[in-house]
C-alpha positions as MATLAB code, in Angstrom:
seq = 'XXXXXXXXXXXXXXXXXXXXXXXXXXXXXXXXXXXXXXXXXXXXXXXXXXXXXXXXXXXXXXXXXXXXXXXXXXXXXXXXXXXXXXXXXXXXXXXXXXXXXXXXXXXXXXXXXXXXXXXXXXXXXXXXXXXXXXXXXXXXXXXXXXXXXXXXXXXXXXXXXXXXXXXX';
ca = [
     -37.222   36.688 -135.480;
     -39.511   38.267 -136.846;
     -42.994   39.508 -134.955;
     -46.334   38.850 -135.461;
     -48.888   41.238 -135.805;
     -51.747   41.111 -133.395;
     -54.925   40.960 -135.391;
     -54.676   39.198 -138.856;
     -57.587   39.637 -141.493;
     -58.123   35.742 -143.165;
     -58.987   36.051 -146.750;
     -60.293   32.501 -146.406;
     -63.052   33.694 -143.339;
     -63.975   37.335 -144.812;
     -67.195   38.018 -143.166;
     -66.058   36.844 -139.870;
     -63.686   38.816 -137.281;
     -60.502   39.036 -137.568;
     -58.072   36.739 -135.245;
     -55.192   36.972 -132.965;
     -52.385   34.865 -131.404;
     -52.924   33.877 -128.146;
     -50.186   31.152 -127.642;
     -47.621   29.932 -129.614;
     -45.875   26.297 -129.197;
     -43.356   24.184 -130.545;
     -45.348   21.392 -131.104;
     -48.548   20.166 -131.935;
     -49.408   18.401 -128.968;
     -48.908   21.496 -127.002;
     -50.657   23.503 -129.184;
     -53.655   20.696 -129.030;
     -53.634   20.907 -124.884;
     -54.105   24.349 -125.345;
     -57.266   24.052 -126.965;
     -58.806   21.495 -124.965;
     -57.927   23.678 -121.745;
     -59.791   26.098 -123.304;
     -62.361   23.672 -124.203;
     -62.533   22.205 -120.664;
     -62.624   25.499 -119.646;
     -65.918   26.199 -121.724;
     -64.587   28.501 -123.879;
     -65.976   28.562 -127.460;
     -63.391   26.637 -128.894;
     -65.102   27.032 -132.295;
     -63.409   30.454 -132.551;
     -60.199   28.641 -132.078;
     -57.738   27.174 -134.839;
     -54.311   26.050 -135.002;
     -51.907   27.448 -137.600;
     -48.916   25.523 -138.081;
     -46.130   28.348 -139.140;
     -42.452   28.357 -141.131;
     -43.117   25.041 -143.037;
     -40.044   23.117 -144.022;
     -38.973   19.865 -145.687;
     -38.210   17.128 -143.265;
     -37.045   13.633 -144.974;
     -36.421   10.896 -142.936;
     -33.905    8.186 -144.180;
     -34.919    4.814 -143.010;
     -32.727    2.575 -145.103;
     -30.626    1.897 -148.150;
     -31.716    0.886 -151.531;
     -30.321   -2.052 -153.605;
     -31.704   -4.329 -156.224;
     -33.074   -6.664 -153.969;
     -35.041   -3.898 -152.137;
     -36.195   -2.280 -155.515;
     -37.480   -5.520 -156.891;
     -39.216   -6.242 -153.800;
     -41.076   -3.116 -153.148;
     -42.182   -2.798 -157.150;
     -43.487   -6.686 -156.348;
     -45.500   -5.484 -153.480;
     -46.718   -2.456 -155.277;
     -47.406   -4.604 -158.650;
     -49.037   -7.551 -156.774;
     -51.420   -5.197 -155.020;
     -52.713   -3.320 -158.136;
     -52.781   -6.857 -160.049;
     -54.538   -8.532 -157.054;
     -57.116   -5.769 -157.580;
     -57.563   -5.666 -161.433;
     -57.967   -9.763 -161.309;
     -60.782   -9.334 -158.471;
     -62.738   -6.668 -160.167;
     -62.165   -8.775 -163.823;
     -63.618  -12.065 -162.014;
     -66.872  -10.377 -160.653;
     -67.584   -9.860 -164.445;
     -68.112  -13.418 -164.609;
     -72.275  -14.410 -164.860;
     -71.838  -17.876 -163.967;
     -69.735  -17.978 -160.771;
     -68.307  -14.620 -160.462;
     -66.798  -15.350 -156.652;
     -64.593  -18.421 -157.895;
     -63.721  -16.548 -161.409;
     -62.600  -12.995 -159.356;
     -60.255  -15.511 -156.808;
     -58.697  -17.422 -159.807;
     -58.234  -14.206 -161.807;
     -57.016  -12.275 -158.296;
     -54.367  -15.123 -158.110;
     -53.048  -14.858 -161.543;
     -53.103  -11.150 -160.971;
     -51.191  -11.391 -157.681;
     -48.454  -13.288 -159.867;
     -48.169  -11.171 -163.158;
     -48.599   -8.049 -160.786;
     -45.662   -9.150 -158.795;
     -43.153   -9.839 -162.132;
     -44.322   -7.076 -163.446;
     -43.582   -4.790 -160.393;
     -40.180   -6.433 -159.362;
     -39.112   -5.657 -163.327;
     -40.193   -2.211 -163.292;
     -38.310   -1.312 -159.255;
     -35.504   -2.671 -160.805;
     -34.979   -1.255 -164.448;
     -36.155    2.327 -162.311;
     -33.169    1.423 -159.925;
     -30.947    0.931 -162.608;
     -32.164    4.172 -163.942;
     -31.154    5.903 -160.789;
     -27.584    4.829 -161.706;
     -26.422    5.275 -157.790;
     -28.031    8.681 -157.506;
     -30.542    7.678 -154.652;
     -29.253    4.479 -152.901;
     -31.427    5.030 -149.632;
     -35.472    4.775 -148.885;
     -37.053    7.571 -147.276;
     -39.963    9.271 -145.950;
     -40.726   13.146 -146.261;
     -42.975   15.791 -145.926;
     -43.497   19.740 -144.499;
     -43.388   20.038 -141.319;
     -44.018   23.499 -139.343;
     -41.529   25.205 -137.127;
     -44.114   26.017 -134.552;
     -47.896   26.376 -133.613;
     -50.095   29.674 -133.438;
     -52.866   28.926 -130.994;
     -55.375   32.114 -132.641;
     -58.891   33.485 -131.594;
     -61.617   35.704 -132.665;
     -59.989   39.344 -131.705;
     -63.429   39.414 -129.508;
     -62.623   36.891 -127.478;
     -58.759   36.547 -127.995;
     -58.147   38.514 -124.134;
     -60.372   35.841 -122.374;
     -58.613   32.874 -124.089;
     -55.253   34.817 -123.187;
     -56.421   35.136 -119.604;
     -57.694   31.468 -119.653;
     -54.420   30.428 -120.552;
     -52.363   32.031 -117.850;
     -51.134   35.031 -120.025;
     -48.881   32.591 -121.646;
     -48.536   34.515 -125.542;
     -45.266   33.131 -126.909;
     -43.823   29.868 -126.093;
     -41.140   30.055 -128.150;
     -37.417   31.079 -127.049;
];
């Protein structure tokens, strides 16, 4: 595993002092607790940052996706768009904008749900079984560095009890 340099110069903060890693944690909650502890000790936490390192893509599969599910998801999205568009157009009625907005929102809900369901079905059919599951994905850091401006880093390390690396 690569070792970090002790001082990091930032192009984002060119006029400010360089920063040094004062602790490393496997999860964000622990890094957050360390900064909170520094705050409780009256440390100048505005000179501290939490930086996620070694980003990796994580995709959690949450279930099968079949034609019914694809149509339902499409209908939900379409209905929401239809309601919003119907409501907005209804507000332009000079005589009774609230009643018109309500009526057009209902028509928009129905029309949007039907069109959305059709689009959901077509999109799922075009996949031809290549992706028959639904998932949620995003980038996550493998670990979190707590960094402090170099002039105050030694004091921060001292307050945290000398812990500089919590990774195995």
